[in-house]
C-alpha positions as CSV (number, residue, x, y, z in Angstrom):
1,M,-19.7,51.1,-49.8
2,T,-17.3,51.5,-52.7
3,G,-16.5,47.8,-52.5
4,L,-20.1,47.0,-53.1
5,I,-20.2,49.2,-56.2
6,Y,-17.2,47.4,-57.6
7,M,-18.6,44.0,-56.7
8,F,-21.7,44.8,-58.9
9,L,-19.8,46.7,-61.5
10,L,-17.2,44.0,-62.5
11,P,-19.8,41.3,-63.4
12,W,-21.8,43.8,-65.5
13,L,-18.6,45.0,-67.3
14,L,-17.6,41.4,-68.0
15,F,-21.1,40.6,-69.2
16,F,-21.2,43.5,-71.7
17,V,-17.7,42.7,-73.0
18,G,-18.8,39.2,-73.7
19,F,-22.1,40.4,-75.3
20,W,-20.3,42.9,-77.5
21,G,-17.8,40.2,-78.5
22,I,-20.7,38.0,-79.7
23,L,-22.4,40.8,-81.5
24,F,-19.5,42.4,-83.2
25,N,-17.3,39.4,-84.0
26,R,-18.7,37.4,-86.8
27,R,-15.5,35.9,-88.1
28,S,-14.0,33.5,-85.6
29,L,-16.2,30.8,-83.9
30,I,-13.6,30.3,-81.2
31,V,-13.8,33.9,-80.1
32,I,-17.6,33.6,-80.0
33,L,-17.2,30.6,-77.7
34,I,-14.8,32.5,-75.5
35,C,-17.3,35.3,-75.3
36,I,-20.0,32.9,-74.3
37,E,-17.7,31.6,-71.5
38,L,-17.1,35.2,-70.5
39,L,-20.9,35.7,-70.1
40,L,-21.2,32.6,-67.9
41,L,-18.2,33.8,-65.8
42,A,-19.9,37.2,-65.3
43,V,-23.1,35.4,-64.1
44,N,-21.0,33.3,-61.8
45,L,-19.3,36.3,-60.3
46,Q,-22.7,38.0,-59.8
47,L,-24.0,34.9,-58.0
48,I,-21.0,34.7,-55.7
49,F,-20.9,38.4,-54.9
50,S,-24.6,38.4,-54.2
51,S,-24.2,35.4,-52.0
52,L,-21.4,37.2,-50.1
53,I,-23.6,40.3,-49.6
54,F,-26.7,38.5,-48.5
55,D,-24.9,35.8,-46.5
56,D,-26.5,32.7,-48.0
57,L,-25.3,29.6,-49.8
58,F,-27.7,29.6,-52.7
59,G,-25.4,31.7,-54.9
60,Y,-22.6,29.3,-54.3
61,A,-24.8,26.3,-55.2
62,F,-26.1,28.0,-58.4
63,S,-22.5,29.0,-59.4
64,L,-21.5,25.3,-59.3
65,F,-24.4,24.5,-61.6
66,V,-23.3,27.3,-64.0
67,L,-19.7,26.1,-63.9
68,S,-20.7,22.6,-64.8
69,T,-23.0,23.9,-67.6
70,A,-20.1,26.0,-68.9
71,A,-17.7,23.1,-68.9
72,A,-20.2,20.9,-70.8
73,E,-20.9,23.7,-73.3
74,S,-17.3,24.3,-74.0
75,A,-16.5,20.6,-74.4
76,I,-19.4,20.1,-76.8
77,G,-18.8,23.3,-78.7
78,L,-15.1,22.6,-79.2
79,S,-15.8,19.0,-80.4
80,L,-18.3,20.4,-82.9
81,L,-15.7,22.9,-84.1
82,V,-13.1,20.1,-84.5
83,G,-15.5,18.1,-86.5
84,Y,-16.5,21.0,-88.7
85,Y,-12.8,21.9,-89.3
86,R,-12.1,18.3,-90.3
87,A,-15.0,18.4,-92.8
88,R,-14.6,21.9,-94.3
89,G,-11.0,22.9,-93.5
90,S,-12.0,26.2,-92.0
91,I,-13.8,27.4,-88.9
92,S,-14.8,30.8,-90.2
93,A,-18.2,32.0,-88.9
94,E,-19.0,33.4,-92.4
95,T,-19.1,29.9,-93.9
96,I,-21.0,28.3,-91.1
97,N,-24.4,28.7,-93.0
98,L,-23.2,25.9,-95.3
99,I,-24.4,23.5,-92.6
100,K,-28.0,24.3,-93.3
101,G,-30.2,21.6,-94.5
């Protein structure tokens, strides 16, 4: 029974660490992207653990879709950050509102 509690506690803990990282870190865009990846990892763990408990394959299938989405998101996000750094010389989140318009 304690294993089940830890199986549900770990993804929630990772999810809230990623969520707090997004909320309270407003300086570095790379850290914000890492926190988004941590959120997706927590969802993946929850899907896999639920699939283990309920003995079905849907959690594994959805976790593959989440992994492919996370890979695409990180590739696009990092390419945007490289382009922004080349244009502005800084990737600070405080100056990101200069992109408006």
